[in-house]
C-alpha positions in Angstrom: 129.8 -176.0 88.0 132.3 -176.0 90.8 135.8 -174.8 90.0 138.5 -177.6 90.2 141.2 -176.8 92.8 144.7 -177.7 91.5 148.1 -177.9 92.9 149.2 -174.9 90.8 146.4 -172.7 91.7 147.2 -172.9 95.5 150.9 -172.9 95.1 151.2 -175.2 98.0 154.1 -174.6 100.2 154.5 -178.1 101.6 156.7 -180.2 99.5 158.9 -183.2 100.0 159.2 -186.6 101.6 161.6 -189.8 101.5 162.3 -193.4 101.7 164.6 -194.9 104.3 168.2 -195.0 103.5 170.8 -195.8 106.0 174.2 -195.4 104.7 176.7 -195.7 107.5 176.5 -197.2 111.0 177.4 -194.8 113.9 180.0 -196.2 116.3 177.6 -195.3 119.5 173.8 -195.1 119.9 174.4 -193.6 123.5 171.9 -190.7 124.5 172.8 -187.6 126.4 176.0 -185.8 126.9 178.1 -189.1 126.5 176.5 -189.7 123.1 177.1 -186.2 122.0 180.9 -186.5 123.0 181.0 -189.8 121.1 179.5 -188.3 117.8 182.0 -185.5 117.8 185.0 -187.7 118.3 183.9 -190.2 115.5 182.6 -187.5 113.1 179.6 -189.8 112.6 176.2 -188.5 112.8 172.6 -189.7 112.2 170.3 -187.6 110.1 166.7 -188.1 109.8 165.0 -186.1 106.9 161.4 -185.5 106.9 159.7 -184.4 103.9 156.8 -182.1 103.4 153.5 -182.9 101.5 153.0 -184.4 98.0 156.4 -186.0 97.6 158.3 -189.1 98.5 161.6 -190.3 99.8 162.9 -189.8 96.3 162.9 -186.2 97.1 166.0 -186.4 99.1 167.5 -188.8 96.6 170.5 -186.5 95.8 171.2 -185.1 99.3 171.3 -188.6 101.0 174.5 -189.9 99.2 176.4 -186.5 99.8 175.9 -186.8 103.6 176.7 -190.6 103.2 180.0 -189.8 101.7 181.0 -187.9 104.8 180.2 -191.1 106.7 177.0 -190.2 108.4 173.9 -192.2 108.7 170.8 -191.0 106.7 167.2 -192.1 107.0 164.7 -190.5 104.8 161.4 -192.3 105.8 158.3 -191.7 103.5 155.3 -190.7 105.6 152.0 -192.7 105.4 150.4 -192.5 102.2 153.0 -190.9 100.2 156.0 -192.2 98.2 156.3 -195.8 98.2 153.8 -195.9 101.0 151.2 -194.3 98.9 148.9 -197.6 99.1 148.7 -196.8 102.7 146.7 -193.5 102.1 143.3 -193.2 103.7 140.8 -190.8 105.2 142.3 -192.0 108.6 146.0 -190.6 107.9 146.4 -187.4 109.9 149.3 -185.4 111.3 149.4 -187.6 114.3 150.0 -190.6 111.9 153.0 -188.9 110.5 154.5 -187.8 113.7 154.1 -191.5 114.8 155.9 -192.7 111.5 158.9 -190.8 112.6 158.7 -191.6 116.4 158.5 -195.0 115.4 161.6 -195.0 113.1 163.6 -193.5 116.2 162.3 -196.0 118.6 162.4 -199.2 116.4 165.7 -198.2 114.9 167.2 -197.4 118.3 168.4 -194.0 117.1 169.8 -191.2 119.5 171.5 -188.1 119.2 169.7 -187.4 115.8 170.0 -184.4 113.7 166.2 -184.1 112.7 165.5 -182.3 109.6 162.0 -181.1 108.4 161.3 -179.4 105.1 158.2 -177.6 104.7 155.3 -179.3 105.9 157.9 -181.5 107.6 158.3 -178.8 110.0 155.0 -179.8 111.7 156.2 -183.3 111.7 159.5 -182.9 113.5 158.0 -180.3 115.9 155.7 -183.0 117.0 158.4 -185.8 117.1 160.6 -183.4 119.2 157.6 -183.0 121.6 157.2 -186.7 121.9 160.9 -187.8 122.3 163.3 -184.9 122.9 165.7 -187.5 124.6 166.6 -188.9 121.2 167.2 -185.7 119.3 170.5 -183.7 119.4 169.3 -180.9 117.0 166.5 -179.9 114.8 166.9 -178.2 111.5 164.0 -176.5 109.7 164.4 -176.2 106.0 162.2 -173.4 104.8 159.6 -175.3 107.2 156.8 -174.8 109.2 157.5 -173.9 113.1 154.2 -174.3 114.6 152.9 -173.4 117.9 150.4 -175.6 119.9 147.4 -175.8 118.1 148.5 -174.6 114.6 147.6 -176.7 111.5 149.6 -177.0 108.3 147.1 -174.9 106.6 148.3 -171.9 108.8 151.4 -172.0 107.0 149.9 -172.2 103.3 150.5 -169.0 101.2 148.0 -166.2 101.4 144.9 -166.7 99.7 144.6 -170.5 99.9 141.1 -171.4 99.9 141.0 -174.2 102.6 137.1 -174.7 102.2 137.4 -175.2 98.5 140.2 -177.7 99.0 138.1 -179.5 101.5 135.1 -179.5 99.1 137.4 -180.9 96.3 138.6 -183.7 98.6 135.1 -184.7 99.2 133.7 -184.7 95.9 137.0 -185.5 93.7 139.3 -187.3 96.1 137.6 -190.1 97.8 136.8 -187.7 100.6 140.7 -187.4 101.6 142.8 -186.6 98.6 143.8 -183.0 98.5 145.0 -182.8 94.9 144.5 -185.0 91.8 146.7 -183.0 89.2 148.5 -184.7 86.4 151.9 -184.8 86.0 152.0 -182.2 83.2 150.1 -179.8 85.4 152.7 -180.2 88.2 155.7 -179.9 85.8 154.2 -176.8 84.6 154.0 -175.4 88.2 157.5 -176.6 89.2 159.0 -174.8 86.2 160.0 -171.7 88.4 161.5 -174.0 90.9 163.4 -176.8 89.0 164.9 -175.4 85.8 166.6 -178.9 84.7 164.0 -180.3 82.4 164.7 -184.1 83.2 164.7 -183.6 87.0 161.5 -181.5 86.7 159.7 -184.2 84.8 161.0 -186.8 87.3 159.7 -185.0 90.1 156.5 -184.2 88.6 155.8 -187.8 87.8 156.3 -189.0 91.1 154.2 -186.1 92.9 151.3 -187.2 90.6 151.6 -190.8 92.0 150.4 -190.0 95.4 148.5 -187.2 97.1 148.5 -185.6 100.6 145.9 -186.8 103.0 143.6 -183.8 103.9 143.7 -184.7 107.7 147.3 -184.1 107.7 146.8 -180.4 106.9 143.9 -179.5 109.0 144.7 -181.3 112.3 145.9 -179.0 115.0 149.2 -179.9 116.5 149.4 -180.9 120.2 152.4 -179.8 122.0 153.0 -179.9 125.8 156.6 -181.1 126.4 158.7 -178.3 127.8 161.8 -180.5 127.4 161.4 -179.7 123.5 162.2 -176.1 124.2 165.8 -177.0 125.4 166.9 -178.6 122.2 168.9 -176.3 120.0 167.5 -175.6 116.5 168.5 -174.1 113.3 166.4 -172.6 110.5 167.5 -172.6 107.0 165.7 -170.1 104.8 165.6 -170.5 100.9 164.4 -167.0 99.7 164.6 -167.1 96.1 160.9 -167.6 95.7 160.3 -163.9 96.1 157.2 -162.7 97.6 155.4 -166.0 97.3 156.7 -167.6 100.2 158.1 -164.7 101.9 154.8 -163.8 103.9 155.0 -167.4 105.1 158.5 -168.0 106.2 160.0 -164.7 106.7 157.8 -164.1 109.8 159.2 -167.3 111.2 162.8 -166.2 110.7 162.0 -163.0 112.4 160.3 -164.8 115.4 163.4 -167.2 116.2 166.4 -165.1 115.1 167.0 -163.6 118.6 166.4 -166.8 120.5 169.6 -168.1 121.9 168.8 -171.8 121.1 168.3 -170.8 117.3 170.6 -170.2 114.5 169.3 -169.1 111.3 171.1 -169.7 107.8 170.2 -168.2 104.4 170.6 -170.6 101.4 170.7 -169.3 98.0 168.1 -171.5 96.6 164.3 -171.8 96.4 161.6 -173.8 98.4 162.5 -177.2 96.2 166.1 -177.0 97.2 166.6 -180.5 97.9 165.8 -181.4 94.2 167.0 -178.1 92.6 170.3 -177.7 94.7 171.1 -180.8 96.7 174.8 -179.9 97.0 173.8 -176.7 98.6 171.3 -178.5 100.9 174.0 -181.2 101.9 176.7 -178.5 102.8 174.2 -176.5 104.8 173.3 -179.7 106.8 177.0 -180.4 107.2 177.8 -177.0 108.2 175.1 -177.3 110.7 176.9 -180.4 112.2 180.2 -178.7 112.1 178.8 -175.9 114.2 177.5 -178.2 116.8 180.9 -179.9 117.2 182.7 -176.8 117.7 180.3 -175.9 120.7 
C-alpha cells in the first residue's frame, strides 16, 4: 500500500496568500523617477503582498490594516486556485498563471512604483512579475522567500528530503491529478503548532489551509527569466530564522548569496516562517522600515 504524503511529513516551506484589499489611494500613479519623488513627498506607497503556497489572502489579514493605518495602499491578491479563488484550481494552473495574476493586477489597477512583497513561494511569483514588468516596480521584498535563477522551480526551495516523486504520485492518485495535499484541518493544525502558538489563530489558519490546495504545476514548472532590467531594481531580503535548522538550509544560502550585492539589503526578523500570521506587527514594521530606507536614499 502506498504511503500517504501529508503536509506535515514534507514540512512544506511555501506558505501564504491573500485577497485584494486597497485601503488608501495614492496621490500619484506616475512611473519612473518623478513617481518615486511623489511617493516620498506624500508618504503614500503601494504595497502588493504576494503569498506562498497553500493559503489565501487571509494570511495577510493582520498585516494589511497596520500598513493602511499609515496611509498606504495595500493589495493582497489571492493566486488562482487558492483562498477565495479555490474554485478556479485545476491541472492547468501553473507558475506562469500565478505570475500573470499579479502582472494583470498591476496593469488593470494601473499600479506603478509598487513595493512588491513575496513570502516563501511568493518569491517565485514576484521574481517572475519583476521580469515581466520591471517598470512598474520600485522595490522588491523577499520575506523568507525563494529567490530563483532562470530555470529554477519551487521544489528547488523545499526542505531537504522532500520526496517530489511521492508528491506527484499522490497528486495523481489522490488529488485529481493536480492537488498536492489533501490534509485535514486537524493534521495541519498539529503541524502549525511550532509556528503559531496562539490556539485560536492556529485553528483559524489551519481551517483555511484545508479549504484549498496548491496546484502541482505551480511547484514543478521552471521559471523563465530573461529581462536584464529586473536586475536594476533594488531588493530587500527579510530572513525569519526562528525555525532553527528546518528552513536554515533553504534560506540561509540565499542570504549568503545576496548579502554583498549593492542592490540588496538584508534584514533579520525575530520570528519564524509564518511571521505574517504569528507576528503581523513585526512584519508590518519591517515593511515600513524598508519604505523609510527607500525614502532616505
